[in-house]
TORTORTOR-996115 format. One line per field, with one value per residue: x, y, z of N, C-alpha, C in turn; residue number from 0. Coordinates in Angstrom, 1 decimal, padded with zeros to 4 digits. Last residue first. Example, Ala and Ser with C-alpha at 12.3 -4.5 7.8 and 13.67 -1.06 7.14 Angstrom:
% TORTORTOR-996115
n_px	(012.8,013.2)
n_py	(-002.2,-005.7)
n_pz	(007.1,007.8)
ca_px	(013.7,012.3)
ca_py	(-001.1,-004.5)
ca_pz	(007.1,007.8)
c_px	(012.9,013.2)
c_py	(000.0,-003.3)
c_pz	(007.9,007.8)
n	(1,0)
//
This chain:
% TORTORTOR-996115
n_px	(105.2,104.0,105.1,106.3,107.3,108.6,109.4,110.0,110.3,109.6,109.6,109.1,111.1,110.8,110.2,110.2,108.8,108.8,106.9,106.5,104.5,104.1,102.1,101.8,102.1,101.7,104.2,105.9,104.8,107.2,110.0,110.8,109.5,111.0,113.5,113.1,112.3,114.5,116.5,115.4,115.3,116.8,116.0,113.2,111.7,110.1,106.4,103.2,100.2,097.1,095.3,092.9,092.8,091.7,089.3,089.9,088.2,086.4,089.5,092.8,095.8,095.5,094.1,093.7,094.4,096.6,098.9,101.7,103.8,107.0,109.6,111.7,110.3,106.7,104.0,101.4,098.4,095.2,092.6,089.3,087.1,083.8,081.6,078.4,076.0,075.6,077.1,077.2,079.1,078.9,080.7,083.2,085.1,087.3,089.9,092.4,094.9,097.0,099.8,101.5,103.9,105.4,107.6,105.7,103.1,101.3,099.4,098.3,095.9,094.3,092.2,090.5,087.6,087.7,085.6,083.6,083.7,081.7,080.9,082.0,081.6,083.7,082.4,081.4,081.1,080.7,082.7,084.8,084.4,085.0,087.7,088.6,086.2,085.6,086.1,085.7,088.1,087.8,086.0,087.6,089.4,087.7,086.6,089.0,089.5,087.5,088.2,090.8,092.6,094.5,096.0,097.2,098.7,098.3,098.5,096.4,096.1,097.1,096.6,096.5,094.8,092.0,091.3,090.2,088.8,086.2,085.3,086.0,085.9,087.6,090.2,091.6,091.9,093.9,096.4,096.6,094.7,096.0,095.8,097.6,098.7,099.6,101.0,101.4,100.9,102.0,100.4,100.7,098.6,097.0,095.8,095.1,092.4,091.8,092.9,093.2,094.9,097.3,098.3,099.8,101.0,102.7,104.1,105.3,107.0,108.8,112.2,114.0,114.7,116.2,114.2,111.1,107.8,104.9,102.7,101.5,098.9,098.0,095.8,096.5,098.3,099.1,101.1,103.2,105.7,106.9,105.9,107.6,110.1,109.7,109.3,111.8,114.4,114.9)
n_py	(077.1,074.7,072.2,070.2,067.1,065.0,061.8,059.8,056.7,054.4,051.3,048.6,046.7,045.2,047.0,050.4,052.3,055.4,057.6,060.7,063.0,066.0,068.4,069.4,069.5,071.0,071.9,069.6,066.3,064.2,063.7,064.9,063.3,060.8,061.6,062.2,059.7,058.0,059.2,059.1,056.3,053.7,051.4,051.3,049.0,048.5,048.1,047.9,049.7,048.1,047.1,049.3,052.9,056.0,057.9,060.9,063.9,065.4,066.1,065.5,063.8,060.3,058.4,059.2,058.3,055.4,053.1,050.9,048.8,047.1,045.1,044.6,041.9,041.8,041.5,040.5,042.2,042.5,044.7,045.3,047.5,048.4,050.8,052.3,054.4,057.2,058.9,058.4,056.5,054.0,053.6,055.2,053.2,052.7,050.5,049.4,047.3,046.1,044.1,042.3,040.4,038.3,039.5,042.0,043.2,045.5,046.1,048.9,050.0,052.5,053.8,056.1,057.0,058.8,061.5,062.4,064.3,066.2,065.6,064.7,062.9,060.1,056.7,055.5,053.3,051.0,049.3,049.7,047.7,045.4,045.7,045.5,044.2,045.4,046.0,048.6,049.8,049.6,051.7,053.9,053.8,054.1,056.7,058.2,057.8,059.1,061.6,060.7,058.9,057.1,054.8,053.3,050.7,048.9,048.2,050.6,052.7,055.8,057.6,060.2,062.2,063.9,066.8,068.8,068.4,068.2,070.6,073.2,075.6,077.8,079.5,081.8,082.0,080.1,079.0,076.2,073.9,070.5,067.0,065.2,062.2,060.8,060.6,064.0,065.4,067.0,068.4,069.7,072.3,074.1,075.2,073.7,073.6,076.2,076.5,073.2,071.1,069.1,066.3,064.6,061.3,059.1,056.0,053.8,050.6,048.6,047.4,045.4,044.3,045.6,046.8,047.6,047.2,049.2,051.7,054.8,056.8,060.0,062.2,063.2,063.1,064.8,064.0,061.5,060.9,060.8,058.3,056.6,057.1,056.3,053.5,052.8,052.8,050.1)
n_pz	(052.6,050.4,050.2,052.7,053.8,056.3,057.4,060.5,062.3,065.0,066.7,066.7,066.7,064.3,062.2,062.4,059.8,058.1,056.2,054.6,052.7,050.8,049.1,046.3,042.8,040.4,039.4,039.4,039.9,041.7,041.8,044.2,045.9,045.6,046.3,049.1,050.1,049.6,051.0,053.6,054.1,052.5,051.1,048.8,046.5,043.3,042.8,041.3,041.7,042.2,039.3,037.6,037.6,038.9,037.0,035.1,035.4,032.4,032.1,033.4,034.5,035.3,037.1,040.5,043.2,043.6,045.1,045.1,046.9,047.1,048.3,050.0,051.6,051.7,053.4,051.2,050.4,049.0,048.0,046.8,045.4,044.3,042.8,043.2,041.6,041.3,039.6,037.0,036.3,037.5,039.6,041.4,043.7,046.2,047.2,049.4,050.7,053.4,054.4,056.9,058.9,060.0,061.1,062.6,062.1,061.4,058.8,057.2,055.0,052.9,050.3,048.3,046.7,043.5,042.7,040.6,038.5,038.1,041.7,044.3,046.5,046.5,047.1,050.4,053.3,054.3,053.4,055.1,057.0,055.5,055.1,057.9,060.2,063.6,066.2,067.0,066.3,063.5,063.3,063.9,061.7,059.5,060.0,059.8,057.1,055.7,055.1,052.7,051.7,054.4,056.5,059.4,061.0,063.9,066.5,067.7,065.0,063.7,060.7,058.2,057.6,058.7,056.6,054.0,051.6,051.6,053.0,052.9,050.6,050.7,052.3,052.7,055.3,056.1,054.3,054.6,056.4,056.8,057.2,059.6,061.0,064.3,066.6,067.0,064.0,061.2,058.6,055.2,053.8,051.2,048.6,046.5,046.6,046.0,043.4,041.8,041.7,043.7,045.6,048.4,049.5,051.6,052.4,054.8,055.4,057.7,057.9,057.4,054.9,053.1,051.3,053.3,052.1,051.8,050.2,049.2,047.8,046.5,044.7,041.6,039.4,036.9,035.2,035.0,034.6,037.2,038.1,036.7,037.6,040.2,039.9,038.6,039.6,040.0)
ca_px	(106.0,103.7,105.4,105.2,107.6,107.5,109.9,109.2,110.8,109.5,110.1,108.0,111.0,111.1,109.3,111.0,108.5,109.4,107.1,106.9,104.8,104.5,102.8,101.5,102.4,100.6,103.2,106.2,104.7,105.9,109.2,111.3,109.2,109.5,113.2,113.7,111.5,113.1,116.6,115.8,114.1,117.1,116.3,114.6,111.7,111.1,107.7,104.2,101.4,098.1,095.8,093.8,092.3,092.7,089.7,089.6,089.3,086.5,088.4,091.8,095.0,096.2,095.1,093.5,093.0,096.3,097.5,101.3,102.7,106.1,108.4,112.0,111.4,107.9,105.1,102.4,099.8,096.0,093.9,090.3,088.1,084.8,082.3,079.8,076.5,074.6,077.2,076.2,079.3,078.0,080.6,081.9,085.0,085.9,089.5,091.0,094.5,095.7,099.0,100.9,103.3,104.0,107.7,107.0,103.4,102.7,099.2,099.5,096.2,095.3,092.5,091.6,088.3,087.6,086.9,083.4,084.8,081.5,080.5,082.4,080.4,083.4,083.2,081.3,081.5,079.8,081.4,084.7,084.3,083.6,086.9,089.0,087.3,085.0,086.5,084.6,087.7,088.7,085.6,086.5,089.9,088.4,085.8,088.3,090.5,087.3,087.7,089.7,092.5,093.3,096.2,096.1,099.0,097.9,099.7,097.2,095.3,097.6,096.3,097.2,095.2,093.2,091.0,090.7,090.3,086.9,084.7,086.9,085.2,086.2,089.4,091.3,091.1,092.5,095.9,097.8,094.7,095.5,095.8,096.5,099.0,098.7,101.2,101.5,100.6,102.1,100.8,100.7,099.9,097.0,096.0,096.6,093.2,091.3,093.4,092.5,094.8,096.0,098.6,098.6,101.1,101.4,104.3,104.2,106.9,107.6,111.2,114.0,113.6,116.8,114.9,112.5,108.9,105.7,103.1,102.4,099.4,098.6,096.4,095.6,097.8,098.0,101.1,101.8,104.9,107.2,105.3,106.2,109.9,110.0,108.2,110.5,113.7,114.8)
ca_py	(077.2,075.9,073.2,071.1,068.1,065.8,063.0,060.3,058.0,055.0,052.7,049.5,047.5,044.6,045.8,049.2,051.7,054.1,057.0,059.3,062.4,064.6,067.9,070.2,068.9,070.4,072.8,070.8,067.5,064.8,063.0,065.4,064.7,061.0,061.1,063.2,060.9,057.7,059.0,060.3,057.1,055.0,051.3,051.9,050.0,048.2,048.8,047.2,049.4,048.9,046.8,048.2,051.5,055.0,057.2,059.5,063.1,065.0,067.0,065.4,064.9,061.5,058.0,059.5,058.5,056.8,053.3,052.3,049.0,048.1,045.2,045.1,042.8,041.1,042.5,040.1,041.9,042.2,044.1,045.0,046.6,048.3,049.5,052.2,053.1,056.3,059.1,059.2,057.9,054.3,052.6,055.4,054.2,052.8,051.7,049.5,048.5,045.9,045.3,042.4,041.7,038.1,038.7,041.4,042.0,045.5,045.3,048.1,049.6,051.4,053.6,055.2,056.9,057.5,061.1,061.4,063.5,065.0,065.5,065.9,063.5,061.5,057.7,055.5,054.6,051.9,049.2,050.6,049.1,045.6,045.8,046.7,044.1,045.2,044.8,047.7,049.7,048.7,050.4,053.5,053.8,052.9,055.6,058.0,057.4,057.7,061.4,061.5,060.2,057.4,055.9,053.6,052.0,049.0,047.8,049.5,052.0,054.5,057.4,059.0,061.4,063.1,065.6,068.9,068.6,067.1,069.3,072.4,074.4,078.0,078.3,081.4,083.0,079.9,080.3,077.1,075.0,071.8,068.1,065.9,063.3,061.2,059.5,062.7,065.6,065.8,068.7,068.5,071.7,073.0,075.9,073.9,072.3,075.6,077.3,074.4,071.9,069.9,067.3,065.2,062.7,059.6,057.3,054.4,052.1,048.8,048.5,045.9,043.7,045.0,045.7,048.0,046.8,048.1,050.9,053.7,056.1,058.7,061.7,063.3,061.7,065.1,065.5,061.8,060.9,061.9,059.6,056.5,057.5,057.7,054.3,052.6,054.1,050.9)
ca_pz	(053.9,051.2,049.2,052.3,052.9,055.8,056.8,059.4,061.8,063.7,066.6,066.6,067.9,065.6,062.4,062.6,061.1,058.3,057.6,054.5,054.0,050.9,050.3,047.5,044.0,041.1,039.5,040.2,039.0,041.5,040.8,042.9,045.9,045.4,045.0,048.1,050.3,049.0,049.4,052.9,054.0,053.0,052.5,049.2,047.5,044.2,042.6,042.2,041.0,042.7,040.5,037.7,037.2,038.8,038.2,035.0,035.8,033.9,032.4,032.4,034.3,035.1,036.0,039.1,042.8,043.5,044.5,044.9,046.1,047.5,047.5,048.7,051.5,051.2,053.4,052.3,050.1,050.2,047.6,047.9,045.1,045.4,042.7,043.5,042.0,041.9,041.0,037.4,035.8,036.4,038.6,040.8,042.5,045.9,046.3,049.0,050.0,052.6,054.3,055.7,058.5,059.4,059.8,062.4,062.9,061.8,060.0,057.4,056.3,053.1,051.8,048.4,048.0,044.4,043.0,041.6,038.7,037.5,040.3,043.5,045.8,047.0,046.5,049.0,052.6,054.8,052.8,054.1,057.5,055.8,054.0,057.0,059.3,062.2,065.7,067.1,067.7,064.2,062.9,064.8,063.0,059.6,059.9,061.1,058.1,056.1,056.4,053.2,051.2,053.4,055.6,058.6,060.4,062.6,065.6,068.1,065.9,064.2,062.1,058.8,056.5,059.2,057.2,055.3,051.5,051.1,053.3,053.6,050.9,050.1,052.2,051.3,054.7,056.4,054.6,054.6,055.5,057.4,056.2,059.2,060.1,063.2,065.6,067.6,065.4,061.9,059.9,056.2,054.3,052.2,049.9,046.7,046.9,047.3,044.5,042.2,040.6,043.5,044.5,047.8,049.0,051.3,051.8,054.3,055.2,056.9,058.2,058.7,055.7,054.2,051.0,052.7,053.2,051.5,051.4,048.9,048.9,046.4,046.1,042.6,040.0,038.0,035.7,035.4,033.4,036.3,038.5,036.5,036.2,040.0,040.4,037.9,039.2,041.1)
c_px	(105.8,104.4,105.1,105.8,106.4,107.9,108.6,109.9,110.1,110.1,109.9,108.4,109.7,110.9,109.6,110.2,109.4,109.2,107.6,107.2,105.2,104.9,103.0,102.3,102.2,100.9,101.9,105.0,105.0,106.0,107.9,110.6,109.7,109.1,111.8,113.4,111.9,112.2,115.2,115.9,114.3,115.8,116.3,114.7,113.2,111.2,108.8,105.6,102.5,099.4,096.8,094.2,093.3,092.0,090.8,090.1,089.0,087.8,087.1,090.5,093.8,095.3,096.1,094.6,092.8,094.9,097.3,099.8,102.2,104.9,107.5,110.8,111.7,109.0,106.5,103.6,100.6,097.4,094.7,091.6,089.0,085.8,083.5,080.4,078.0,075.1,076.1,076.1,078.2,078.1,079.8,081.8,083.5,085.7,088.0,090.8,093.1,095.4,097.9,100.1,102.6,103.2,106.4,107.1,104.6,102.9,100.7,099.4,097.3,095.5,093.5,092.0,089.3,088.2,086.8,084.7,084.6,082.7,081.2,082.1,080.7,082.4,082.9,082.3,081.4,080.1,080.4,083.5,084.0,083.4,085.5,088.0,087.4,086.2,085.9,084.9,086.7,088.5,086.5,086.0,088.7,088.9,086.5,087.3,089.9,088.5,087.3,089.3,091.4,093.5,095.1,096.4,097.9,098.0,099.4,098.4,096.0,096.5,096.9,096.9,095.9,093.5,092.3,090.4,091.0,088.4,085.5,086.5,086.1,085.3,088.0,090.5,090.8,091.5,094.3,097.4,096.1,095.4,095.3,096.8,097.7,099.2,100.4,101.9,100.5,101.8,100.8,101.0,099.7,098.4,096.0,096.8,094.7,092.2,093.0,093.1,094.2,096.1,097.2,099.1,099.8,101.6,102.9,104.6,105.6,107.6,110.0,112.7,113.4,115.9,115.7,113.2,110.2,106.7,104.1,102.7,100.3,099.0,096.9,096.3,096.8,097.6,100.1,101.8,103.6,106.4,105.7,105.4,108.4,109.6,108.5,109.5,112.4,114.2)
c_py	(078.5,076.0,074.6,072.0,068.9,066.9,063.6,061.5,058.5,056.4,053.2,051.0,048.4,045.4,045.1,048.0,050.5,053.6,055.6,058.9,061.0,064.2,066.4,069.7,069.9,069.9,072.3,071.8,068.8,066.1,063.6,064.9,065.3,062.4,061.2,062.8,062.0,059.0,058.8,060.3,058.5,056.0,052.6,051.7,050.4,049.3,048.3,047.9,048.9,048.6,047.8,048.0,050.5,053.6,056.2,058.8,061.7,064.3,066.2,066.2,064.8,062.6,059.0,058.8,058.6,057.0,054.9,052.4,050.4,048.1,046.2,045.4,043.2,042.1,041.8,041.2,041.5,041.7,043.7,044.3,046.5,047.2,049.6,050.8,053.1,055.0,058.2,059.5,058.8,055.7,053.0,054.4,054.2,053.8,051.6,050.7,048.3,047.3,045.1,043.7,041.6,039.3,038.3,040.7,041.3,044.3,045.0,047.4,048.7,051.2,052.4,055.1,055.9,057.8,059.8,060.7,062.3,064.0,066.6,065.6,064.7,062.0,059.2,056.6,054.4,053.3,050.2,050.5,050.0,047.0,046.0,046.8,045.3,045.2,044.4,046.4,048.8,048.6,049.3,052.1,053.3,052.8,054.2,056.9,057.2,057.1,060.0,061.2,061.0,058.7,056.0,054.8,052.3,050.5,048.1,049.2,050.7,054.0,056.0,058.8,060.1,062.1,065.0,067.7,068.7,067.3,068.1,070.9,073.3,076.8,078.5,080.2,082.7,080.9,080.1,078.5,075.8,072.9,069.4,066.9,063.9,062.2,059.8,061.6,064.3,066.1,067.3,069.0,070.5,072.8,074.9,074.7,072.5,074.3,076.7,075.1,073.2,070.8,067.9,066.2,063.2,061.0,057.8,055.7,052.5,050.3,048.3,046.8,044.3,044.3,044.9,046.7,047.2,047.9,049.8,053.0,054.9,058.0,060.4,063.1,061.8,063.7,065.7,063.2,061.3,061.9,060.8,057.8,057.4,058.0,055.8,053.5,054.0,052.3)
c_pz	(054.6,052.4,049.8,051.2,052.5,055.0,056.1,058.7,060.7,063.5,065.1,066.5,067.8,066.7,063.8,063.0,061.3,059.7,057.4,055.9,053.8,052.3,050.2,048.7,045.2,042.5,040.4,040.4,039.8,040.6,040.6,041.7,044.5,045.2,044.6,046.7,049.2,049.1,048.9,051.4,053.4,052.9,053.2,050.7,047.8,045.2,043.7,041.9,041.8,042.1,040.9,039.1,037.4,038.5,037.9,036.4,035.6,034.1,031.7,032.9,033.3,034.9,035.7,038.4,041.3,043.1,044.6,044.3,046.1,046.6,048.0,047.8,050.1,051.1,053.0,052.2,051.4,049.7,048.9,047.4,046.4,045.1,043.7,043.2,042.2,042.3,041.9,038.9,036.3,035.8,037.4,039.6,042.0,044.9,046.0,048.1,049.5,052.0,053.2,055.6,057.2,059.0,059.1,061.0,062.6,062.7,060.4,058.8,056.4,054.6,051.9,049.9,048.0,045.7,043.9,042.1,039.6,037.7,039.3,042.0,044.9,046.0,046.9,048.4,051.0,054.1,053.2,053.1,056.3,056.4,054.4,055.8,058.4,061.3,064.4,066.6,068.1,065.7,063.5,064.5,064.0,061.1,060.1,061.1,059.5,056.9,056.7,054.6,051.6,052.8,054.6,057.7,059.3,062.2,064.2,067.2,066.3,065.3,062.5,060.2,057.0,058.2,057.9,056.2,052.9,051.1,052.8,053.5,051.6,050.5,051.8,051.2,053.3,055.7,054.8,055.0,055.7,056.3,056.9,057.9,059.6,062.3,064.3,066.6,066.1,063.4,060.7,057.5,055.0,052.6,051.2,048.0,047.2,047.6,045.9,043.3,040.9,042.3,044.3,046.8,048.4,050.7,051.3,053.6,054.6,056.6,057.2,059.0,057.0,055.2,052.0,052.3,052.5,052.5,050.9,050.3,048.5,047.6,045.8,044.0,041.1,038.5,036.9,036.0,033.7,035.1,037.7,036.9,036.0,038.6,040.3,038.6,038.6,040.8)
n	(233,232,231,230,229,228,227,226,225,224,223,222,221,220,219,218,217,216,215,214,213,212,211,210,209,208,207,206,205,204,203,202,201,200,199,198,197,196,195,194,193,192,191,190,189,188,187,186,185,184,183,182,181,180,179,178,177,176,175,174,173,172,171,170,169,168,167,166,165,164,163,162,161,160,159,158,157,156,155,154,153,152,151,150,149,148,147,146,145,144,143,142,141,140,139,138,137,136,135,134,133,132,131,130,129,128,127,126,125,124,123,122,121,120,119,118,117,116,115,114,113,112,111,110,109,108,107,106,105,104,103,102,101,100,99,98,97,96,95,94,93,92,91,90,89,88,87,86,85,84,83,82,81,80,79,78,77,76,75,74,73,72,71,70,69,68,67,66,65,64,63,62,61,60,59,58,57,56,55,54,53,52,51,50,49,48,47,46,45,44,43,42,41,40,39,38,37,36,35,34,33,32,31,30,29,28,27,26,25,24,23,22,21,20,19,18,17,16,15,14,13,12,11,10,9,8,7,6,5,4,3,2,1,0)
//
């Protein structure tokens, strides 16, 4: 049960991370989303929950130097689908679903972030909330050539199995330049209690680099949901 927390404690700078899965009691689907930052511009942020959506917002607007890659809608809901990404591709996915385009095909219109030399991956996930038939999908778009010219794309599909979660992040760990996440999203055991899960995740993130954490649990029978939001900047 402590595997995911221990994993996070060993990573000083995971970048942004998305977790999805189902609680052990099979009642709820969940989403967890966090951001970490090294620069003053990245750390100058908070999460703001507005309706069914989650946004990143400036903490001190006077200190914002470049909002292009740090201010965006991180979580959105389209019909029975819960969307989470690490950038403005949240809106790309949302509008693609409106046009009945598949999750994978929607993201073929996007590429990694243009922040040379890191070329930060775009990570995206979507949970299709269909009761016992629920499943979720994850996608990562990474720079393939180190030059910012070619992209490699990976899609992952998971059934919502009770007690099973998956975790994808932008970076392997701190570095200069930063190394993109590699391999399949990390598998971990999940928690029934949203407060326990939220508190343990927050405690596991690096104290210096963590910025904000958001967790949402959705009842798979009723569609009712609850959330927890933690901002380092208050």
